[in-house]
N, C-alpha and C positions, 0 to 999 in steps of 0.2 A: 720428719716429713709430714706435711699438711695432709689430712685425710682427703681433701678434695683433689689431690693430685696423685693419690695412690692408685695404681693400675692393678686391678685383679681381674683375670680373664675368667669369664663365666659363660655357660651355655645352659640350655633347659636341662641337661643331664646333670651338670654340676650344681644346679639349684636344689636338687634333691639330696645333696651329699652333705652330711652333717659336719660342721666345723668349717665350711667354705663360705666366705663372704663374697656376694656379688656386687660390684659397683659398675654402673654403665660409663663407658667412655664415649666420646663423640666420634661416630664413624667418619672416616675420610680425613681425619687429622692426627697429629702425633699424640699417641698415648705414651707417657713417659715415666719410668721408674729408675732409680739409680741406687748405688750402694752407698752414696752419700746424699745429703739433702739437695734436691733440685726443685726450684720453684719456677713454674711458668708464670711470667709476669705480663703476657699479652696473648690474645687469641691467635689462632693459627691464620696464616696468610697462604691461601692455596692458589696455584696457577696450573692450568692444564693446557697442554698443546695436544690437539687431537688431529690425527691423520685420518684419511678417508679409507683406509684399509685395515680396520680392527687393530689399531695401534694408538697409544696415548703416552705422553710424557707427563708425569706428576711431579710437581714441585711444591713442597710444604715447609713453610718457614715458621719457626717459633723463636720468641725471645725468652732465654732462660737465665736464671740466676745460678751461676756455677761456682763450685769451690775448687780449690787447687787440689791436684792429685789425680789418681786413677778413679775413673767413674764408669758406670754402666748405665746405658739407656735401653729400655725395652720399648720398641716402637710398634704399636699395634695398629689394627684397622688397615693392614697392607693388602693390596690386591692379591687374590689368589691366582691370578694369571700373570704375575710379575715375571720378569726376566731377571733372576737374582744377580747375574753378572753385571747388571747396569746400576745396582744400588750404590748411591753415594750419600754420605753424611759429611757435611763440611761446615766450617765456621764462615760466615759472611764478612766477619770483621776480625781483624788480627789473626789471620790464619796460622801464623807461625806459632802462636800461643796455644793452638788447639791441634792435637794430633790423634787421628783415629788409629788405633792399634789393631783392631779385629772387628770384622762384621760376621754375624751368623744369622742365616735365614732359616727358620724352622716352619715347616708346613705339615708336620705330623699331627693332624688335627684330632681332638678328642672326639670319640664316639664310644658306644657301649662295647662293641667288638674290641676296640683297641684297649679300652680299659681292662677287660677280662683278660686280654693277652698279656698285658703288663703287670697283672696282679698275681701271677704265678708265685707261690711260696708265701703270700701274705694273707692275713686274716681278713676274711669277708664275713658280712652278715646280711641276711635277707629273710623275707617272709615267704614261706612255702606251705600251702595247704592250711593256712591260718596259724602256723606254727613259726616261731623265730628260730632260724637256723644260723649257727655260728660255726666257722671252722677254717682250716687252712686250705686255700685253693690249690690243688695239685695240677689240674689241667682244665682248660675251657675249650670246648669244640663249638662248632656252629649250633649244635642242638642241645648239648648237655654240659653240666659242670661236674667235675669230680672233686670231692672234699674230703679231708681228714677231719672227722667230727669227733669230739670228746664228749662222752656222756657217762652215766653212773656205771655202765658195764665196760668202760675203757674206750680207747680209740677205735674208730670205725671208718672204713672208707665207704662213702655213699655217693651215689650219682643222682643228679636232679635234672629234670627237663627244664631247659631255659624259658620255655614258653609259659610255664606255670609259676614262675617266680614273680613276685610282686615287688614290694619295697626293698631297695638295696642300699646298704650302708657300707662305707669303707672307712678305714681309719685314715687313710691318705690315698692320693692318686699317684699313678706313675709319673715320675718327675719329667719324662721326656715328652709328655703330651701337652699340647697347647690348644686353647679354644678357638683360635683364629690365626691366620698366617702372622708370624711375629718376626721382627728383626731385633736382634740384640747387638748393640754397638758398644765396644770397650774403647775408651778414649782417655788421653791424658791431657788435662788442662793445666798448663804450666803456671798459671796464677789465677786467683779468684777473680770472677767478673760478674757483678750483679746485674748485667744487662747484655747478655750475649746472644746474637741471632744465629741460630742453627738451622740448616736446610737439609731436608731429606728429599732426594730425587730418585726416580727410577722410570723405566719403560714397562708398559704393561699391555697385554691384549685385553679385549673387552670394552674398548672405547672406540667409537667411530662416529662419523657424521656423513651426511649427504645433502645435496641441495635439490630443491624442487621448485618448480615455477608454475604460476597460473597467469594465463593471458586472456584478457577479455577483448573480443574483436567486435568493433562496432563500425557502422557506416553501411553504404550501399554496396554489396559485393558484385551486383551486376554491373555497376559503373566503375568497378575497381577502386572506389573511394573508401579506403579502409583506414581505420585507426586502431592501434593496439595499446591497451594499458597492461603493463608487464609488472607482475609482483613475483617476489622470490623469498624463500626463507630457507634457513639451515635447520635440519633435524639432527639434534645432538642425542646420541644413543649411549646409555650406560648399561651394559649387561653385567656389571659387577655387583656382588652384594654389599657394597660400601657406598656411602654417600660422599659427595664432594660439595659441601656447603659454601656458599658465598665465594665462588671461585672465579678468578679471571680466566677467561678462555680464549685461546687462539686456535684457529683452524688452518691446517695446511693442505692446499690443493696441489696435487702432482704425485707421481709414483716415486717414492724414495726406494733406493736400492736395499735389498735385504739379502743376507747371505743364505747359504743352503740350510743353515739352522733357522727355522722360522721365528724364533725368539730373539734373533740378533738383528740389528739395524745399524746402518751407517748414515749419519747425518751431521750437519754442521750445528753447533751450539746456537741457541736462540740468542740474539742480541737483546739488550735491555730496551724496553719499550716505554713510550710516554703514554699519556692518556689514550685508551683503546678506542677505536671506532670501527665501523663496518666497511671502511674502505680497504680494498686489498692492497698489500704492500709486497714488493719483491723480496723474496727470501731464498737465497742461493739460486737454484734453477726452478724454484717452486713459486707459488703465490700464498701469502700468509693473510688471513682475515682476522684482525683483532676484533673481538665482540665488545659492544658497549656495556659498561657497568660490570656488576658481579652476578653470577648466575648460581642458583641452587640446582645441582644436577644429582638428583636422588638415585638410589640404587634401583636397578632394573627399571629405568624410566627413559622417556623420550621428551626432550624439550624442543619446542619450535621457536626459532629467532628470526625476525624478518631482516632481510638485507637489501631488498628492492621493494619500493612502495610506489605503485601507480606511475611508473615511468611511461611517459606518453611517446608512442613510436608510430611512424608513418611507414607501414610495411607494403610489400608487393605481393600480390597472389600470382603463383606460377602453377602451370600445368605441365607435368612430366610424364612421358611414355617411355617405359623400359621393357620392350617386348621381349628381350632375350631372357628375362627372369620373372616378369610379372604378368605374363599372359596378355589379356586384352584390356587390362585396367590402366586407367590414367589417374595418377595420384596428384592431389592438390597440396601445394607447398606454400607456406608463408615465409617470406624472406626479408630481411632488413640488414643494414650495416651496423655493426657494433661500434659506432663512433657517435660522439655528440655532433649535432643536435638530433640526428635521426635515430639514435639507439642509446643504450645505456652508457656506452663509452668506458666500461670497466671489464677487466677479465671475468668471464662467466664460467663458474665451475661446472663440471658435468652433473647432469641431474635430469629427472623426469620433468617434462613440460606438458601441462594440459591447457587445451584451448576451449574457450567458452564463447559463444556468440551472445550479444546483447540485443534483444528484440525491441520493438517500438515502445513496449511497456516497461522496459528496464529489466525484464527477466533474463536470467542466465540459462543457456542451453549448451550441454556438453557436445563438442564437435569431434574431439579426438585427442590423442596424446602421442608424444614422441620422446625419445631419449636424446637429449641435448648433449653432444660431446663438448668438452672443454673449448671455449671460444675466446682467444685473445682479443684484446681491444684492437679495433680497426678491422677485423676479419667479418666476413659475412656469416649471418645466422640463418639457417634453413631448417624449418619445422615442417614435417610431413603431417598434415592433418587427417587425411583419409583419401578415399577414391572418389573421383567426380562421377556423380549419377549419370549425367547427360553426355559424357565423353567416352569414347571407346577407341581402341586401336587394334590392328591386326599386322602381324609381322610374318613375312614369308621369305624364304630364300628360293627364288624362282629359277636361278641358274648356278651351276657349279661346273667349272672346267678345269682340267689340268693343263697348264701351259707348258710345263717342263717338269723334270723329275722333282724339283723342289720349289715349284711355283704353281699357284692356283689362282683362279678368278671366281669371285662370287657376284651375283646380282641379288640385291635385297629390295623387296618391295614392302613398304609400310603404308597402310591405309588408315587414316584418321577420320573419325566420324563425330561431327559436332551437332547434338540435338538441342542445343541452347538457342535462345532467340537473339543472340548477339555473337559477334566474332570473337574468337579466342586465338591465342598463340600457344601452341603446344611444343614443348621442348623434347625432342627425341634423343635419348642417350644410348649410344651404341658402343659396345666393347670390341676392341680390335685384338688380333692375336699376332705374335711373331713380328716379322718385318712387313709392314703393310703400306699400301698407297691407294688412296681414293682416286679413281680415274675420272669418274663423272658423278654428278648428283643433280637431280631435277625433281621439282614439284609440279605436276600437271604440265609437264613438258617445258617448264621454265627453269633455267639454271638456278641453283641455290648453293650458297657457300656453307661451310661447316666450321665449327670451332674446335680446336684441339684442347681437351681438358687436361690430359696428361699423356704419357707415352702409350697408354692402352685404351683411351676413351675419347670419343668425339661426340659433338652434339649438333643437332640442326634445330633452328627455330622456325617452325612452320605455322603460318597463319591459316585458320579454317574459318570460312564464312558461316554465318548463322544458318542452321538447318542443312548444311552441306558436308561434303567430305573432301579430303585432300590426299593425294597419293605421292609419296616420296619414293623414288627409285634411285639407288646409287650402286655403282660398281666399284669393287675393291679388289686389288690384287695382294696376295700374300706370298711371302718368301720364307723358306724354313732352312 
């Protein structure tokens, strides 16, 4: 076997052990060792599918030079948050000639406590009080070591405090310890193949993504002449201690079903994809976003990838009063249709959106932020920016009557106050209960209609003149 392909697991502890050779392997790719010569003839091809709820699918492809017969592969740099039941090792060509016989996942990671536990009955050597101590380890506790030591007076049992021990030497390490999560695959290659592609795939926690948006609002808000420049990026997060270098990455938006075991998942297999781009594609009942190019996703890192850049939008500014839940405040909402040419026209994944205003000097000023729920193409986008300073509302139930044992009548009065120097229209949202019927509704003694938003919500659009107030009164009957 060529030395450049020999995998030897090593940690900082093992580096101090005599007779152990440390050789670095590339994190995030297949490290391979076999019982017969295996030569890697190409670099790893990595592909990640990342879901937005702490879940990822890893696919790592290597082209190997294989010999005929039983072979063993040791696959290193495996995620410590892997779901072992999802591990697959398979040949991508001539699968009938390649048979996986057994897979063994090992995560009994080496550390000093585990080394001491596994060295019972073995000879150990260490420096204590500037003296070299050598003996058979009888027992190792959290605080002490018990050794059988041979000296000129014969065998003795001695106890040493662990905190005072300095350099430690072992003849060998316990065979069941590994320096990092490791997969061992036994397979039977029915004939030699000098160029055989082999894929390792598994599901793991520790990978996630989220979308975020930044909107620049320009124009004259007093005249409702607004323009919005919308930008968005994906934040890819790797909480694992391994790297994923030069990986093709696909993001899936939507809630995949997971069983009671949090490490299990049910998904359809990914189809083969052509050249990736940031345009979302349908994927079963979800949306899949293939990212452009190849991305280095380092351990414990976050990478930002833009997917919307300076999309020019003509939004509307709305004022909304919800007196049942928000007291006297009137919130300001920016709305637009998610369809071209007035909007992006693509499925927008859930994420935080931050609104900035652009002043006459081109400076940005933060206005507010809102959580954007997933918006399909063609639907309306509504962003709550904040509360209007010059608008107030007051809601009162001025009458409550019992009409029958299971029927009541309420009269609701809502007063809207506009301190601006121009007229505004304020949408009043009201929640209904049970079986309801609006009997009458008036603004300043003039009839006004309402819109049914759903079975439990109605809304009124009430114009309020500059520096004035408007009073809405409606009667509603409830049945129970």
